[in-house]
N, C-alpha and C positions, 0 to 999 in steps of 0.2 A: 602581551600581558603574561607575566610569569605566574604559574599556578602550581603550588606544591602538590606532589602526589599524595602527601599525607592528609590533604584536605578531605573532609568527609563527603563533600560534594564534587570531588575532583572530576569524575566522568561527566557529570551534568554541566560543570563550568567549562570544560573543554568543548563540549558540543555547542554550548551557547556562543563561545568565542568563534568557533568555526562557522556557525550560522550567521553571526554578525558580519564576519569577513565576506561570506558569500552574498550577503545583502549589498555590501560595497562593490562586489564584482558584478552584481546584476543577475545572479543565478537565483537567489531567494528574494521574493518580494518583501518589502518592509512589513506588510501585514502578516506575512508568514511567521514572523517571530511571535505574534500574538497567538496564532494557532498552535505553535510549538509549546508555548507556555501553558496553554490550556491542556494540551496532551500530557505535559509533565504533572499537572495537578491530578489528573485521573490515574497516572502511573503511581503516584504516592499512595493513592487509595487501594491500589493492587499490591502494595508493599514492594514495588519495583521488582517484580518477579513474574515469571511465566506461570500462570495458574494451571491446574489440571484441566479446567474448562478450555482455556486458551490452547493448550497442547492438543486437545481433541479437535478443536476447530482448525488448527494448523495442519493436522493430518488429513482432515476432510478437504481442506483447500488443495493440498498436494494431490489428493485423489482426483479432484475435479480437473486440475491442470493436466494430469497425465491422461485422463479420459477425453480431453478436448481434442477436436480436430484442428481448430484454428485458435489456439490460446494467445492472448496478448496481455502484456504487463504495461500499464500506463504509468508514467512518471511525471510528477510536477516538480516545482522548484524545491519544496521542502523535502520530498522523498529523495530527490537527487542529492541534496545536501546532507541529509541524515544517513542515507543508506544506498547511495548510488552503486557502489561496488558490489554490495550484497545483492541488489536487485538484478544487476547485470549477470552475476554468477547464477542466480536462480533461473533467469531467462535461458542461459546456456544449458542448464541442467535439464530443463523440461523437454525439449526446447520450445521457447515462446518468442514471438516478436515483441519489440519494445517500441512504444510510441510516447513521445513527449506531448503533453497536453496541459496548457496553462490557463488559469483564470485571468491573471494580469498578463495578457498576451500582447506581444509585439514581435515582428520578425526578428528584431535585434535580440530580444530576450530568449526567444526560441533557439536562436543560433548559439547564444551563450550557454544555455542548458545542455544542448546537444553536444557542443564542444567540450563542456565539462565532463559529460559522460564518456565521450570518445577519449578524453584524457585518462579515464579510468579503465580503458580497454574496450569500450563499447563499439560495436560495428553494426552497420545497416540500421541505424536508429531512425525511426519514422518521426514525422512531425513538421518537417519544413513545408511540405506541400499537403494541404488538407482540402480534398475535393468533395467530401461528403458531409452531411449534416444530420445530427440527431434531432428528432422532434421534441418539443417541450422544454427547451432551454433558451432563455432570452439572451444570454451572454455569448461571447465568442467561443465558449467551451462547447457549444453545439457542434462546432466544426471538428472533423476528425479525418483521418486518412482512410481512403477507400480500401486499401490493401491491409490496413491495420484494424483499428477498433471497429470500423463499420462492417467489416467482413468477419469479425471474430465471433466465436460461439461462447467462449469463456473469457472474461476480462478480470484481471486482478487490479484493484484500484486502491493502492495505499494512500491514506490521508486525503480522501476526496470529499466533495460536498454532496449533500443529499439530492439536489436537483439532478445532478449528473448521474448519480447512482440510479435514481428513479427512471431517468430517460433511457439508460442502458437496459434496465429491466424491461421497460415497455417495448424496446426494440428487439426483445427476444434473447438477450444475452444472459448467461449465467454470471452473476456478479459476485466476486469474492472481495471482501473489504478487509483492510487492516485499520482498525479504528479503536483508540483507547476509550472512547465515550460510548458506553453501552446504551445510552439514551438517544443517540443521534439518529436522524432520519437515514443516514448512510448505513449504519449498522442494522437498523430495523428493516430496511428495504433490500438487503443483500441476501443471497442464498446462503452464504457463509460469511459471518463477521468474526474476524479474529480480534479479540479484545486483548491486545498485547502491544508492547512498545516495538516500534518498527525494527530496530536493530537486533532485537531478540527474535521477533516473529519470522523475519525473512530467512535467517540461517536455519531455524527450526523447520520451516516449510521445505527448504532445500534438502535437509537431511531426510525428511519424510518422502520427498520425491525419489531420492536414491533408494530408500528402503522399500518403497512400494512399486518400483518400476516393473518388477517381475512377479507381482502379486495382484493379478487382476481381480481375483475373487474378493480379496480384502478391500481393494479400491471400491468395488461395487457395493460391498457391505457398508463401508464408511459413507458413501454417497446416499444410500437408501436410508440409513439410520440417523443421519445428521438432521437435527431439528434446530433451526436458528433461533426461534423464539425461546426455546428451552435453554439454549446456549447463552442467550443474553440475560435470561432470568438468573441463571447460575452465576454469571459474571457480576451482576448487580449484588447478589447475595455475598459473593466473595469480597467485594469492596466493603460491604457493610460489616462483615466479620473483621476485616482488617482495621476498620475504623474503631470497632468496639475493643 
């Protein structure tokens, strides 16, 4: 499909076309397109911009990643399709392990997502062998890698579901979410919820990682002062202001 760069929704249409193609390739699940559309609707309400509240959450997330002993970034099909290269770059910057974990899981699809990320330059990506299990999840998403999510102290979960976020929290993990819906169970149950679009949030977090690497006192302050409930309240208010 030929899309003019002059189209007011050019970027959005390009992303939709790429996601549709990745459905055909088996990287993105068909239902992932529904989730993507829902996220776009919330982004409209943000004015398709990174708010001051989101920027503060992104710096807090960077601080948690840098303070972690065993940080892991988990990637599903939508996250791979939307921002695979950015997430891999962030993982290298921290550094953090990367684990593929899918709701619509099959060995074939896991292989396709990992191969897609490897094509973007990813190395040592976990997810093929999952020998451990998180309690409290009925689906296959309970399974995870022993040397990855199961052993992690801090887990970044872009575009994840509430059940898994809650299970990670119960397992003693510090959960960092990227979720455009400030009303979701994922956002509410996380230690830090970044209410921002993934392709804006991930580079912002990486920039903050680089800025905070040698500023341990500032990292500690960001972690101590961050209040996720207040962050979500402000995010909802910013959406309401944009709508008005």
